[in-house]
C-alpha positions as CSV (number, residue, x, y, z in Angstrom):
1,M,178.2,-30.8,44.4
2,G,175.7,-33.8,45.1
3,T,171.7,-33.4,45.0
4,I,170.4,-32.5,47.7
5,H,167.8,-34.7,49.4
6,I,165.1,-32.7,51.8
7,S,162.9,-34.7,53.4
8,P,159.0,-32.7,53.7
9,H,157.9,-31.6,57.0
10,E,156.3,-34.2,59.1
11,R,152.9,-31.6,59.1
12,L,153.3,-32.5,54.9
13,K,153.0,-35.9,55.4
14,K,150.5,-36.0,58.4
15,Y,148.1,-33.8,56.2
16,A,148.7,-35.8,53.3
17,L,147.4,-39.0,54.8
18,K,144.5,-37.3,56.0
19,D,140.6,-36.3,54.7
20,I,140.0,-33.0,53.8
21,D,137.6,-32.5,56.8
22,E,140.1,-33.0,60.0
23,L,142.3,-30.5,58.0
24,Y,139.7,-28.2,59.0
25,N,138.7,-29.5,62.2
26,D,142.6,-29.3,63.3
27,F,143.5,-25.8,61.9
28,H,139.9,-24.4,62.9
29,I,139.3,-23.2,59.4
30,K,135.4,-22.0,58.2
31,E,134.6,-21.8,54.7
32,G,135.4,-18.6,54.6
33,G,138.8,-18.8,55.7
34,L,141.1,-17.5,58.7
35,T,140.0,-14.5,61.4
36,Q,142.2,-12.0,61.8
37,E,142.5,-13.2,65.2
38,Q,144.0,-16.5,63.6
39,I,146.4,-14.7,61.5
40,E,148.4,-12.7,63.9
41,Q,148.1,-15.9,66.1
42,M,149.4,-18.7,63.0
43,R,152.0,-15.7,62.4
44,K,153.5,-16.0,66.0
45,Q,153.3,-19.7,66.1
46,H,154.4,-20.7,62.2
47,G,156.7,-17.7,61.7
48,S,156.1,-15.9,58.1
49,N,156.4,-16.6,54.6
50,H,160.1,-15.1,53.9
51,V,162.6,-17.0,52.4
52,G,165.3,-16.9,49.6
53,Y,168.7,-15.3,49.6
54,S,167.8,-12.1,50.2
55,L,168.6,-9.6,53.1
56,Q,166.8,-11.5,55.5
57,A,169.2,-14.4,54.9
58,H,172.2,-12.7,54.5
59,S,172.1,-9.7,57.5
60,F,174.9,-7.5,57.9
61,F,176.3,-9.4,60.8
62,Q,176.1,-12.7,58.7
63,R,178.0,-10.8,56.5
64,I,180.6,-9.7,58.9
65,K,180.8,-13.3,60.3
66,R,181.5,-14.3,56.8
67,A,184.4,-11.6,56.1
68,F,186.0,-11.9,59.4
69,I,185.5,-15.6,61.4
70,N,187.5,-18.1,59.3
71,P,189.8,-20.5,60.4
72,F,192.6,-18.5,58.6
73,S,191.7,-15.4,59.9
74,V,191.9,-16.8,63.7
75,I,194.9,-18.3,63.2
76,L,196.2,-14.5,62.5
77,F,194.0,-13.3,65.8
78,V,195.6,-15.8,67.5
79,L,199.4,-15.0,66.7
80,A,198.3,-11.4,66.7
81,I,197.7,-11.8,70.2
82,V,201.3,-13.9,70.9
83,S,203.0,-11.1,69.0
84,F,201.1,-8.6,71.5
85,I,202.3,-10.8,74.4
86,T,206.0,-11.8,73.2
87,D,206.4,-8.0,71.7
88,V,205.3,-5.6,74.3
89,C,203.9,-7.1,77.7
90,L,207.2,-9.5,77.8
91,K,209.7,-6.9,76.0
92,S,213.2,-7.7,76.2
93,N,216.2,-6.1,74.9
94,S,216.4,-7.3,71.4
95,G,214.1,-4.1,70.6
96,R,210.7,-5.3,69.8
97,N,208.2,-2.6,69.6
98,G,205.0,-4.6,68.4
99,T,205.5,-3.8,64.8
100,S,204.5,-7.5,63.7
101,V,201.0,-7.1,65.8
102,V,200.5,-4.3,64.0
103,I,201.0,-5.1,60.5
104,I,199.0,-8.4,61.0
105,L,195.5,-6.6,62.5
106,S,196.0,-4.5,59.6
107,M,195.9,-7.2,57.0
108,L,192.8,-8.6,58.9
109,I,191.0,-5.5,59.0
110,I,191.8,-4.9,55.2
111,S,191.1,-7.9,53.8
112,G,187.8,-8.3,55.8
113,M,186.1,-4.8,54.8
114,V,187.2,-5.9,51.0
115,R,184.9,-8.5,51.1
116,L,182.3,-6.9,53.7
117,I,182.0,-3.7,50.8
118,Q,182.4,-6.4,47.8
119,E,179.2,-8.2,49.3
120,R,177.6,-5.6,50.5
121,K,177.1,-4.1,47.2
122,A,176.2,-6.9,45.7
123,G,173.1,-7.9,48.2
124,H,172.1,-4.5,47.9
125,A,171.4,-4.6,44.3
126,A,170.1,-8.1,44.3
127,D,167.7,-7.3,47.2
128,T,166.7,-3.7,45.0
129,L,165.8,-6.4,42.4
130,I,163.9,-9.0,44.4
131,Q,161.7,-6.1,46.1
132,Q,160.9,-4.6,42.3
133,I,159.1,-8.2,42.1
134,K,155.9,-8.1,43.7
135,T,154.3,-11.6,44.1
136,T,150.4,-11.7,44.8
137,V,148.4,-14.5,45.6
138,S,144.1,-15.2,45.6
139,V,143.5,-16.1,49.6
140,Y,140.3,-16.7,51.3
141,R,140.5,-14.1,55.0
142,Q,137.0,-13.7,56.6
143,G,134.6,-14.6,54.0
144,Q,136.3,-12.4,51.1
145,Q,138.7,-13.6,48.6
146,L,141.6,-11.2,48.5
147,E,144.7,-10.5,46.3
148,I,147.7,-10.2,49.0
149,S,151.7,-10.0,49.1
150,S,152.6,-14.0,49.0
151,E,155.0,-13.1,51.9
152,E,151.9,-12.0,53.9
153,L,150.5,-16.1,53.6
154,V,150.5,-18.0,56.9
155,V,149.8,-21.5,57.6
156,G,145.6,-21.9,57.4
157,D,145.4,-20.1,54.6
158,T,143.7,-21.0,51.7
159,V,145.4,-20.1,48.5
160,S,143.6,-20.6,44.8
161,L,145.9,-21.6,41.8
162,S,145.3,-21.0,38.4
163,A,147.3,-21.7,35.2
164,G,150.9,-19.8,35.1
165,E,151.2,-19.2,38.9
166,R,153.8,-20.2,41.1
167,V,152.6,-22.0,44.3
168,P,153.4,-19.9,47.1
169,A,153.7,-22.5,49.7
170,D,153.3,-25.8,50.8
171,L,149.7,-26.5,50.1
172,R,147.4,-29.6,50.9
173,L,145.1,-29.5,48.0
174,I,141.2,-29.5,48.6
175,E,140.3,-28.6,45.2
176,A,141.3,-29.8,41.9
177,Q,140.8,-29.7,38.3
178,D,143.1,-30.9,35.7
179,L,145.9,-29.5,37.7
180,F,149.2,-30.1,36.3
181,V,152.2,-28.7,38.0
182,S,156.2,-28.6,37.4
183,Q,158.3,-29.3,40.1
184,A,161.6,-29.1,38.4
185,L,162.4,-26.4,40.7
186,L,162.4,-29.3,44.1
187,T,163.8,-32.4,41.6
188,G,165.2,-31.3,38.8
189,E,163.0,-33.2,36.4
190,S,161.1,-31.8,33.5
191,N,158.1,-34.5,34.4
192,V,155.0,-32.8,34.4
193,L,152.9,-33.7,37.8
194,E,149.0,-34.4,38.0
195,K,147.5,-33.3,41.4
196,N,144.2,-34.1,43.0
197,T,142.8,-34.3,46.5
198,N,142.7,-37.8,47.2
199,R,144.6,-38.9,50.9
200,L,147.7,-40.8,50.4
201,A,147.8,-44.7,51.9
202,S,151.4,-44.0,53.4
203,A,153.7,-41.1,53.6
204,T,156.9,-42.5,54.0
205,Q,160.2,-43.4,51.9
206,I,158.5,-41.7,49.1
207,P,159.9,-39.2,46.7
208,L,158.2,-35.6,46.8
209,D,156.4,-36.0,42.9
210,R,154.5,-39.0,44.8
211,F,152.7,-36.5,47.2
212,S,149.9,-36.2,44.7
213,N,147.9,-33.8,46.9
214,I,150.6,-31.7,48.1
215,A,151.3,-28.7,46.3
216,F,155.3,-27.2,47.2
217,M,156.1,-24.2,47.5
218,G,158.5,-23.2,43.8
219,S,156.4,-25.6,41.6
220,S,154.7,-24.0,38.8
221,V,151.2,-24.6,37.5
222,I,150.8,-25.7,34.1
223,S,147.2,-25.7,33.9
224,G,144.1,-26.2,35.2
225,E,143.4,-24.8,38.6
226,G,142.8,-25.4,42.5
227,K,142.8,-24.5,46.1
228,G,145.1,-25.8,49.1
229,I,145.4,-25.3,53.2
230,V,148.9,-23.7,53.6
231,L,150.6,-26.3,55.4
232,A,154.2,-24.9,55.3
233,V,156.0,-21.5,55.1
234,G,158.8,-19.7,54.9
235,G,161.8,-22.2,56.0
236,S,159.1,-24.9,56.9
237,T,158.6,-26.0,53.4
238,V,160.4,-28.7,51.5
239,Y,162.0,-25.6,49.2
240,G,163.1,-23.4,52.1
241,G,164.8,-26.5,53.0
242,Y,166.5,-26.6,50.0
243,L,167.9,-23.3,49.9
244,S,169.3,-23.6,53.8
245,E,171.1,-26.6,53.2
246,L,172.6,-25.0,49.9
247,Q,173.5,-22.6,52.3
248,R,174.9,-25.3,55.1
249,N,177.0,-26.7,52.6
250,K,180.6,-25.2,51.9
251,H,181.4,-23.8,49.2
252,S,184.8,-25.8,47.3
253,F,186.7,-22.5,47.9
254,D,186.1,-22.3,51.7
255,T,186.7,-26.0,51.7
256,G,190.3,-25.3,50.3
257,A,191.1,-22.0,52.0
258,N,190.0,-24.3,55.5
259,S,192.8,-27.0,54.4
260,I,195.5,-24.4,54.0
261,A,194.9,-23.4,57.8
262,W,195.0,-26.6,59.3
263,V,198.0,-27.5,57.1
264,L,199.8,-24.4,59.1
265,I,197.6,-25.6,62.3
266,R,199.8,-28.9,62.2
267,F,203.1,-27.3,61.2
268,M,202.7,-24.9,64.4
269,V,201.6,-28.2,66.3
270,A,204.5,-30.6,65.2
271,L,207.3,-27.2,64.7
272,V,207.0,-25.1,67.4
273,P,207.5,-27.9,70.3
274,V,210.3,-29.3,68.4
275,V,211.9,-25.9,68.6
276,F,210.9,-25.0,71.6
277,V,213.2,-28.2,73.0
278,V,215.9,-27.8,70.9
279,S,216.4,-24.1,71.5
280,G,216.2,-24.6,75.9
281,I,218.6,-27.5,75.9
282,T,221.5,-26.0,73.2
283,K,220.6,-22.6,74.8
284,G,219.8,-23.2,78.5
285,D,217.9,-20.1,78.1
286,W,214.0,-21.5,78.4
287,L,212.4,-18.1,78.3
288,T,214.0,-16.7,75.4
289,S,213.6,-20.1,74.0
290,F,209.7,-20.0,74.3
291,L,209.7,-16.6,72.4
292,F,211.5,-17.9,69.6
293,S,209.6,-20.9,68.7
294,L,206.3,-18.7,68.8
295,S,207.9,-16.3,66.6
296,V,208.5,-19.4,64.4
297,A,204.8,-19.9,64.4
298,V,204.2,-16.3,63.3
299,G,207.1,-16.5,60.4
300,L,205.0,-20.1,59.4
301,T,201.7,-18.3,58.9
302,P,201.7,-15.6,55.7
303,E,199.8,-12.9,56.8
304,L,199.5,-11.3,53.5
305,L,197.5,-14.0,51.7
306,P,194.2,-13.5,53.0
307,M,194.5,-9.8,51.8
308,V,195.6,-10.8,48.5
309,I,193.3,-13.5,48.1
310,N,190.0,-11.4,49.2
311,A,191.5,-8.5,47.0
312,C,191.7,-10.7,43.6
313,L,188.2,-11.9,44.2
314,A,186.9,-8.9,44.8
315,K,188.0,-7.5,41.7
316,G,186.9,-10.7,39.5
317,S,183.2,-9.8,41.5
318,S,183.8,-6.0,39.8
319,A,184.4,-7.3,36.6
320,M,181.4,-9.7,36.7
321,G,179.2,-6.9,38.0
322,E,180.2,-4.7,34.3
323,K,178.6,-7.3,32.6
324,Q,175.1,-6.9,34.3
325,T,176.2,-9.9,36.7
326,I,175.4,-10.3,40.3
327,V,178.0,-12.0,42.6
328,K,176.3,-12.1,46.0
329,N,179.4,-14.6,47.7
330,I,182.9,-13.7,46.3
331,N,184.3,-17.0,46.9
332,A,181.8,-18.2,43.8
333,M,184.4,-16.0,42.0
334,Q,186.8,-18.9,42.1
335,S,184.5,-21.4,40.9
336,F,184.2,-19.0,37.9
337,G,188.1,-19.0,37.5
338,S,188.5,-22.5,37.5
339,M,185.7,-23.2,34.4
340,D,186.9,-23.7,30.8
341,V,183.2,-24.3,29.4
342,L,179.9,-23.2,30.5
343,C,177.3,-26.1,30.1
344,V,173.9,-25.2,31.2
345,D,170.8,-27.6,30.2
346,K,168.1,-25.0,29.7
347,T,166.9,-24.0,26.2
348,G,166.1,-20.3,26.5
349,T,169.6,-19.6,28.0
350,L,171.5,-20.8,24.8
351,T,169.1,-19.8,22.1
352,G,167.2,-16.6,21.6
353,D,164.0,-18.3,23.5
354,E,161.7,-17.6,20.4
355,V,159.9,-19.7,17.7
356,I,159.5,-18.8,14.4
357,L,156.7,-20.3,12.4
358,E,157.8,-21.3,8.8
359,Y,155.8,-23.8,7.4
360,Y,152.1,-24.9,7.6
361,L,151.4,-28.2,6.1
362,D,148.8,-30.8,5.8
363,I,149.0,-34.7,6.7
364,L,150.4,-34.9,3.0
365,G,153.1,-32.3,3.9
366,E,151.8,-29.8,1.5
367,E,151.3,-26.4,2.4
368,S,147.8,-25.6,3.7
369,R,146.3,-22.5,4.4
370,E,143.1,-24.3,6.0
371,V,145.5,-26.1,8.6
372,L,147.1,-22.4,9.3
373,D,143.6,-20.8,9.7
374,C,142.8,-23.8,12.3
375,A,145.9,-22.8,14.1
376,Y,145.6,-19.2,14.1
377,L,142.1,-19.9,16.0
378,N,143.1,-22.4,17.9
379,S,146.1,-20.1,19.7
380,F,143.7,-17.3,19.4
381,Y,140.9,-18.4,21.3
382,H,142.8,-20.4,23.9
383,T,142.6,-19.9,27.8
384,G,145.3,-21.7,28.7
385,V,149.2,-20.7,29.4
386,A,150.2,-18.8,26.5
387,N,153.4,-19.9,25.2
388,H,156.2,-19.3,22.2
389,L,154.2,-21.5,19.6
390,D,151.2,-19.8,20.2
391,Q,152.8,-16.7,19.9
392,A,154.7,-17.5,16.4
393,I,151.1,-18.6,14.9
394,L,149.6,-15.7,16.2
395,K,151.9,-13.3,14.2
396,C,150.7,-14.8,11.1
397,S,148.2,-12.1,11.0
398,S,150.7,-9.4,10.0
399,M,151.3,-11.3,7.2
400,P,152.0,-9.3,3.9
401,G,148.5,-8.7,2.4
402,R,146.4,-11.2,4.7
403,E,146.0,-9.2,7.8
404,N,142.3,-8.8,6.8
405,H,141.7,-12.2,6.2
406,F,142.9,-13.0,10.1
407,L,141.2,-9.7,11.2
408,S,137.6,-10.9,9.5
409,L,138.6,-15.0,11.0
410,G,138.0,-13.3,14.8
411,E,135.1,-11.5,14.3
412,T,133.2,-14.3,11.5
413,I,134.0,-17.1,13.9
414,Q,133.3,-17.6,17.5
415,K,134.4,-20.2,20.3
416,L,131.9,-22.4,21.4
417,D,134.0,-24.7,23.6
418,E,137.5,-25.1,25.1
419,L,139.4,-28.1,26.1
420,P,142.6,-27.0,27.6
421,F,145.6,-28.5,26.8
422,D,146.4,-31.5,29.5
423,Y,149.3,-34.1,29.8
424,E,147.3,-37.4,28.5
425,R,146.0,-35.8,25.1
426,K,149.1,-33.7,25.1
427,C,147.2,-31.1,23.0
428,G,144.5,-27.9,23.4
429,S,141.3,-28.0,21.5
430,C,138.6,-25.3,20.4
431,Q,135.3,-26.0,19.3
432,D,134.3,-22.9,16.8
433,F,131.5,-21.8,14.7
434,F,130.6,-19.4,12.4
435,A,128.3,-16.3,13.6
436,L,125.8,-15.6,11.3
């Protein structure tokens, strides 16, 4: 599937071009945030901040629709109606008793139930995992700074951001101090972008990374801190639009299944009239010829195919489940089965996701304990986002015979000041002094 391009909400474009004062005036936001009355009004007007592949996105009725309503099933259902009319309503002396109707409907029900049960089990397991992850955000409401669930955010809320957090909605930034974010979830680009509060000169036909005063939902705050006003929540966000587009795009398996259904329909449209006309001309009994042509249409359709396909996909999904993998849409099993080699462009997926410190060298390439001591103090005192390099350096405090040395470093040398990591200097610095 190609790259999906999602345009920002028109509200984002509008307020990216405006000053912060205009934003406050348009949303009637006071210095202490929204009032309770405004919160309820905004929730009714703009919706809630629910987004993702959860029960909200795939309700029970939507699963029923996917299990039982597709082109192939519709063909079989129409043929079942035709068989009911010909075998029961227009029963002749040929001895037909409606057995074909029972067979077709049974295949439809069994195949649909297999898919429905398997996807409901997978969906329930996935939603259980999602509910265990409680994401909270710092928001200003009614003159107080509160910690609330990200799903309770509404348009107009004032949200505080800090290093290590995910942006909970699409925000127009009103404060930014050394704020660097990663939008890799939306753009696929690993570049880290600096955000500010300056209004844009133009917001037409520019990519997401040029919206320097907008923090998009799903972005990660790498360093710095900021504050922003919520402009879009849930499905109205750029990230919500991306997920909606993914759901609307048909899976390759769905495309293949639909193509088979259309081939059958074309055969029926071409063959049934020919059989009807030829049989009517040769036999002279047009009613019998009509019933015979309908029987040909029923015979062209493999009634067992949907059940066989769903049973095989469900079996594969169950096998994946035994290996701690949740398959929420069993059609994805066709893609798994067609793979020979799966390559993932993410280091932590293919490695142990762990860094080990082996050497500590000076500029001459010689081992230096002074270098290690300085690196230890820098990692020990920095207040930015912890990373694998810092964790690896801090583990040196357990080096045999040197535990007391590193313990005394933290007691005798105190931090005086710090310059957090940024993507211009590309390093973090701590200024220390010896405690007297």
